MARZAKE-143357 format. One record per residue: residue number from 1; residue in three letters; x, y, z of N, C-alpha, C, O in turn. Coordinates in steps of 0.02 Angstrom, whole numbers, plus 50000, padded with zeros to 5 digits. Example, Ala and Ser with C-alpha at 12.3 -4.5 7.8 and 13.67 -1.06 7.14 Angstrom:
<rs>
@pos->1	code->ALA	nX->50660	nY->49716	nZ->50390	caX->50615	caY->49775	caZ->50390	cX->50660	cY->49835	cZ->50390	oX->50712	oY->49834	oZ->50423
@pos->2	code->SER	nX->50642	nY->49888	nZ->50354	caX->50684	caY->49947	caZ->50357	cX->50645	cY->50002	cZ->50394	oX->50670	oY->50057	oZ->50402
</rs>
This chain:
<rs>
@pos->1	code->UNK	nX->52920	nY->53643	nZ->63091	caX->52903	caY->53612	caZ->63154	cX->52915	cY->53537	cZ->63148	oX->52895	oY->53506	oZ->63098
@pos->2	code->UNK	nX->52946	nY->53507	nZ->63198	caX->52959	caY->53435	caZ->63195	cX->52897	cY->53396	cZ->63218	oX->52852	oY->53424	oZ->63249
@pos->3	code->UNK	nX->52897	nY->53331	nZ->63204	caX->52838	caY->53290	caZ->63219	cX->52823	cY->53286	cZ->63294	oX->52765	oY->53287	oZ->63314
@pos->4	code->UNK	nX->52875	nY->53282	nZ->63334	caX->52866	caY->53276	caZ->63406	cX->52830	cY->53338	cZ->63434	oX->52783	oY->53332	oZ->63474
@pos->5	code->UNK	nX->52852	nY->53397	nZ->63414	caX->52822	caY->53459	caZ->63437	cX->52750	cY->53463	cZ->63412	oX->52705	oY->53483	oZ->63450
@pos->6	code->UNK	nX->52738	nY->53446	nZ->63350	caX->52671	caY->53447	caZ->63322	cX->52625	cY->53399	cZ->63360	oX->52568	oY->53417	oZ->63376
@pos->7	code->UNK	nX->52649	nY->53339	nZ->63374	caX->52609	caY->53291	caZ->63412	cX->52591	cY->53318	cZ->63481	oX->52533	oY->53312	oZ->63503
@pos->8	code->UNK	nX->52639	nY->53348	nZ->63515	caX->52626	caY->53375	caZ->63582	cX->52574	cY->53430	cZ->63579	oX->52528	oY->53431	oZ->63621
@pos->9	code->UNK	nX->52580	nY->53475	nZ->63531	caX->52533	caY->53531	caZ->63526	cX->52462	cY->53506	cZ->63510	oX->52413	oY->53531	oZ->63537
@pos->10	code->UNK	nX->52457	nY->53457	nZ->63465	caX->52392	caY->53431	caZ->63448	cX->52360	cY->53394	cZ->63507	oX->52300	oY->53399	oZ->63518
@pos->11	code->UNK	nX->52401	nY->53357	nZ->63543	caX->52374	caY->53319	caZ->63600	cX->52354	cY->53363	cZ->63659	oX->52316	oY->53342	oZ->63703
@pos->12	code->UNK	nX->52378	nY->53425	nZ->63660	caX->52355	caY->53473	caZ->63710	cX->52285	cY->53497	cZ->63695	oX->52246	oY->53514	oZ->63740
@pos->13	code->UNK	nX->52268	nY->53499	nZ->63630	caX->52203	caY->53525	caZ->63608	cX->52151	cY->53471	cZ->63596	oX->52091	oY->53485	oZ->63604
@pos->14	code->UNK	nX->52171	nY->53412	nZ->63578	caX->52125	caY->53359	caZ->63559	cX->52136	cY->53297	cZ->63602	oX->52191	oY->53285	oZ->63626
@pos->15	code->UNK	nX->52083	nY->53257	nZ->63609	caX->52088	caY->53196	caZ->63648	cX->52137	cY->53147	cZ->63616	oX->52178	oY->53117	oZ->63650
@pos->16	code->UNK	nX->52134	nY->53141	nZ->63550	caX->52180	caY->53095	caZ->63515	cX->52200	cY->53127	cZ->63448	oX->52157	oY->53149	oZ->63410
@pos->17	code->UNK	nX->52262	nY->53127	nZ->63434	caX->52287	caY->53151	caZ->63370	cX->52349	cY->53110	cZ->63352	oX->52392	oY->53096	oZ->63394
@pos->18	code->UNK	nX->52353	nY->53092	nZ->63289	caX->52411	caY->53054	caZ->63265	cX->52437	cY->53089	cZ->63203	oX->52399	oY->53101	oZ->63156
@pos->19	code->UNK	nX->52501	nY->53104	nZ->63202	caX->52532	caY->53136	caZ->63145	cX->52577	cY->53085	cZ->63111	oX->52618	oY->53053	oZ->63143
@pos->20	code->UNK	nX->52568	nY->53079	nZ->63046	caX->52608	caY->53032	caZ->63007	cX->52649	cY->53072	cZ->62957	oX->52622	oY->53112	oZ->62919
@pos->21	code->UNK	nX->52714	nY->53061	nZ->62957	caX->52759	caY->53096	caZ->62912	cX->52757	cY->53061	cZ->62844	oX->52783	oY->53006	oZ->62836
@pos->22	code->UNK	nX->52728	nY->53094	nZ->62795	caX->52725	caY->53067	caZ->62727	cX->52763	cY->53111	cZ->62678	oX->52747	oY->53112	oZ->62618
@pos->23	code->UNK	nX->52812	nY->53146	nZ->62704	caX->52852	caY->53188	caZ->62660	cX->52894	cY->53144	cZ->62614	oX->52913	oY->53088	oZ->62632
@pos->24	code->UNK	nX->52909	nY->53170	nZ->62556	caX->52950	caY->53133	caZ->62508	cX->53010	cY->53175	cZ->62489	oX->53012	oY->53236	oZ->62500
@pos->25	code->UNK	nX->53058	nY->53143	nZ->62461	caX->53119	caY->53175	caZ->62440	cX->53106	cY->53215	cZ->62376	oX->53083	oY->53187	oZ->62327
@pos->26	code->UNK	nX->53122	nY->53279	nZ->62378	caX->53111	caY->53322	caZ->62319	cX->53177	cY->53340	cZ->62286	oX->53186	oY->53396	oZ->62262
@pos->27	code->UNK	nX->53223	nY->53294	nZ->62286	caX->53288	caY->53304	caZ->62255	cX->53290	cY->53259	cZ->62193	oX->53271	oY->53201	oZ->62196
@pos->28	code->UNK	nX->53312	nY->53286	nZ->62138	caX->53318	caY->53246	caZ->62077	cX->53380	cY->53203	cZ->62082	oX->53436	oY->53226	oZ->62071
@pos->29	code->UNK	nX->53370	nY->53141	nZ->62100	caX->53428	caY->53096	caZ->62109	cX->53464	cY->53082	cZ->62044	oX->53523	oY->53066	oZ->62043
@pos->30	code->UNK	nX->53428	nY->53087	nZ->61988	caX->53459	caY->53077	caZ->61923	cX->53516	cY->53127	cZ->61912	oX->53565	oY->53112	oZ->61877
@pos->31	code->UNK	nX->53510	nY->53186	nZ->61941	caX->53562	caY->53236	caZ->61935	cX->53627	cY->53213	cZ->61968	oX->53681	oY->53236	oZ->61949
@pos->32	code->UNK	nX->53623	nY->53169	nZ->62016	caX->53681	caY->53146	caZ->62053	cX->53706	cY->53077	cZ->62032	oX->53763	oY->53060	oZ->62048
@pos->33	code->UNK	nX->53665	nY->53038	nZ->61998	caX->53684	caY->52969	caZ->61983	cX->53749	cY->52962	cZ->61944	oX->53787	oY->52915	oZ->61955
@pos->34	code->UNK	nX->53763	nY->53009	nZ->61899	caX->53825	caY->53006	caZ->61860	cX->53874	cY->53060	cZ->61880	oX->53925	oY->53071	oZ->61846
@pos->35	code->UNK	nX->53859	nY->53094	nZ->61934	caX->53902	caY->53149	caZ->61958	cX->53966	cY->53120	cZ->61988	oX->53963	oY->53074	oZ->62029
@pos->36	code->UNK	nX->54022	nY->53146	nZ->61966	caX->54087	caY->53122	caZ->61992	cX->54109	cY->53167	cZ->62049	oX->54157	oY->53205	oZ->62044
@pos->37	code->UNK	nX->54072	nY->53160	nZ->62104	caX->54087	caY->53199	caZ->62164	cX->54072	cY->53156	cZ->62225	oX->54047	oY->53100	oZ->62218
@pos->38	code->UNK	nX->54086	nY->53182	nZ->62283	caX->54070	caY->53145	caZ->62345	cX->53995	cY->53136	cZ->62351	oX->53971	oY->53084	oZ->62373
@pos->39	code->UNK	nX->53958	nY->53188	nZ->62332	caX->53884	caY->53183	caZ->62336	cX->53859	cY->53129	cZ->62288	oX->53816	oY->53089	oZ->62307
@pos->40	code->UNK	nX->53886	nY->53127	nZ->62228	caX->53866	caY->53075	caZ->62180	cX->53882	cY->53006	cZ->62206	oX->53841	oY->52960	oZ->62200
@pos->41	code->UNK	nX->53940	nY->52997	nZ->62234	caX->53960	caY->52932	caZ->62261	cX->53914	cY->52913	cZ->62319	oX->53893	oY->52855	oZ->62325
@pos->42	code->UNK	nX->53898	nY->52961	nZ->62362	caX->53853	caY->52949	caZ->62418	cX->53785	cY->52927	cZ->62393	oX->53757	oY->52878	oZ->62418
@pos->43	code->UNK	nX->53757	nY->52962	nZ->62344	caX->53691	caY->52945	caZ->62316	cX->53692	cY->52875	cZ->62287	oX->53647	oY->52836	oZ->62300
@pos->44	code->UNK	nX->53743	nY->52859	nZ->62248	caX->53747	caY->52792	caZ->62218	cX->53751	cY->52738	cZ->62272	oX->53719	oY->52686	oZ->62266
@pos->45	code->UNK	nX->53790	nY->52750	nZ->62324	caX->53797	caY->52700	caZ->62378	cX->53731	cY->52689	cZ->62414	oX->53713	oY->52632	oZ->62429
@pos->46	code->UNK	nX->53695	nY->52743	nZ->62428	caX->53631	caY->52736	caZ->62463	cX->53580	cY->52702	cZ->62418	oX->53544	oY->52657	oZ->62441
@pos->47	code->UNK	nX->53577	nY->52721	nZ->62355	caX->53527	caY->52692	caZ->62309	cX->53538	cY->52618	cZ->62299	oX->53490	oY->52581	oZ->62288
@pos->48	code->UNK	nX->53601	nY->52594	nZ->62302	caX->53614	caY->52523	caZ->62292	cX->53614	cY->52484	cZ->62357	oX->53626	oY->52423	oZ->62357
@pos->49	code->UNK	nX->53601	nY->52518	nZ->62412	caX->53600	caY->52483	caZ->62477	cX->53535	cY->52444	cZ->62485	oX->53489	oY->52451	oZ->62444
@pos->50	code->UNK	nX->53532	nY->52404	nZ->62536	caX->53473	caY->52362	caZ->62549	cX->53425	cY->52395	cZ->62598	oX->53382	oY->52361	oZ->62626
@pos->51	code->UNK	nX->53431	nY->52459	nZ->62608	caX->53386	caY->52495	caZ->62654	cX->53316	cY->52500	cZ->62624	oX->53308	oY->52499	oZ->62563
@pos->52	code->UNK	nX->53266	nY->52506	nZ->62667	caX->53198	caY->52518	caZ->62644	cX->53195	cY->52586	cZ->62610	oX->53235	oY->52630	oZ->62626
@pos->53	code->UNK	nX->53148	nY->52595	nZ->62564	caX->53142	caY->52659	caZ->62528	cX->53133	cY->52718	cZ->62575	oX->53163	oY->52771	oZ->62564
@pos->54	code->UNK	nX->53093	nY->52710	nZ->62626	caX->53081	caY->52764	caZ->62674	cX->53147	cY->52785	cZ->62709	oX->53161	oY->52844	oZ->62716
@pos->55	code->UNK	nX->53186	nY->52736	nZ->62729	caX->53250	caY->52750	caZ->62761	cX->53299	cY->52780	cZ->62711	oX->53335	oY->52827	oZ->62728
@pos->56	code->UNK	nX->53300	nY->52754	nZ->62650	caX->53344	caY->52782	caZ->62598	cX->53329	cY->52856	cZ->62587	oX->53375	oY->52897	oZ->62583
@pos->57	code->UNK	nX->53265	nY->52873	nZ->62584	caX->53246	caY->52944	caZ->62573	cX->53272	cY->52988	cZ->62629	oX->53298	oY->53042	oZ->62617
@pos->58	code->UNK	nX->53265	nY->52964	nZ->62691	caX->53289	caY->53003	caZ->62748	cX->53365	cY->53009	cZ->62748	oX->53392	oY->53063	oZ->62761
@pos->59	code->UNK	nX->53399	nY->52955	nZ->62733	caX->53473	caY->52955	caZ->62730	cX->53497	cY->53001	cZ->62675	oX->53544	oY->53040	oZ->62685
@pos->60	code->UNK	nX->53465	nY->52997	nZ->62616	caX->53485	caY->53040	caZ->62560	cX->53474	cY->53114	cZ->62577	oX->53518	oY->53155	oZ->62564
@pos->61	code->UNK	nX->53417	nY->53130	nZ->62606	caX->53403	caY->53200	caZ->62622	cX->53453	cY->53227	cZ->62672	oX->53482	oY->53281	oZ->62662
@pos->62	code->UNK	nX->53465	nY->53191	nZ->62726	caX->53512	caY->53213	caZ->62777	cX->53584	cY->53216	cZ->62750	oX->53620	oY->53263	oZ->62762
@pos->63	code->UNK	nX->53603	nY->53164	nZ->62713	caX->53670	caY->53161	caZ->62686	cX->53685	cY->53215	cZ->62635	oX->53738	oY->53246	oZ->62638
@pos->64	code->UNK	nX->53639	nY->53226	nZ->62589	caX->53649	caY->53278	caZ->62538	cX->53651	cY->53346	cZ->62571	oX->53692	oY->53388	oZ->62553
@pos->65	code->UNK	nX->53607	nY->53358	nZ->62619	caX->53608	caY->53422	caZ->62655	cX->53674	cY->53431	cZ->62692	oX->53703	oY->53485	oZ->62691
@pos->66	code->UNK	nX->53698	nY->53379	nZ->62725	caX->53761	caY->53384	caZ->62762	cX->53820	cY->53397	cZ->62715	oX->53862	oY->53439	oZ->62729
@pos->67	code->UNK	nX->53822	nY->53360	nZ->62660	caX->53877	caY->53369	caZ->62612	cX->53875	cY->53438	cZ->62579	oX->53927	oY->53463	oZ->62557
@pos->68	code->UNK	nX->53816	nY->53467	nZ->62574	caX->53809	caY->53534	caZ->62545	cX->53809	cY->53589	cZ->62599	oX->53793	oY->53646	oZ->62585
@pos->69	code->UNK	nX->53826	nY->53569	nZ->62660	caX->53831	caY->53615	caZ->62718	cX->53766	cY->53651	cZ->62732	oX->53766	oY->53711	oZ->62747
@pos->70	code->UNK	nX->53710	nY->53615	nZ->62726	caX->53645	caY->53643	caZ->62742	cX->53621	cY->53614	cZ->62808	oX->53648	oY->53565	oZ->62833
@pos->71	code->UNK	nX->53570	nY->53645	nZ->62836	caX->53542	caY->53622	caZ->62900	cX->53512	cY->53553	cZ->62893	oX->53478	oY->53537	oZ->62843
@pos->72	code->UNK	nX->53524	nY->53512	nZ->62943	caX->53497	caY->53444	caZ->62944	cX->53443	cY->53441	cZ->62996	oX->53452	oY->53462	oZ->63053
@pos->73	code->UNK	nX->53385	nY->53416	nZ->62976	caX->53329	caY->53411	caZ->63024	cX->53320	cY->53339	cZ->63045	oX->53276	oY->53324	oZ->63085
</rs>
């Protein structure tokens, strides 16, 4: 369930509800740091970028899923 849907459902039942996404990346980035593939290059580029850690995690998750032809949320 995405955050928007969860927020809507909670706000139907409660006067005030706030949902905070505190999910973390559960991918071992070390596995990709020396990988000579497009995924490895992507991971290295994102890790050396100036993005905030939260944004990096989201970019890595979406990018790795896309490159591995998995569903992107």
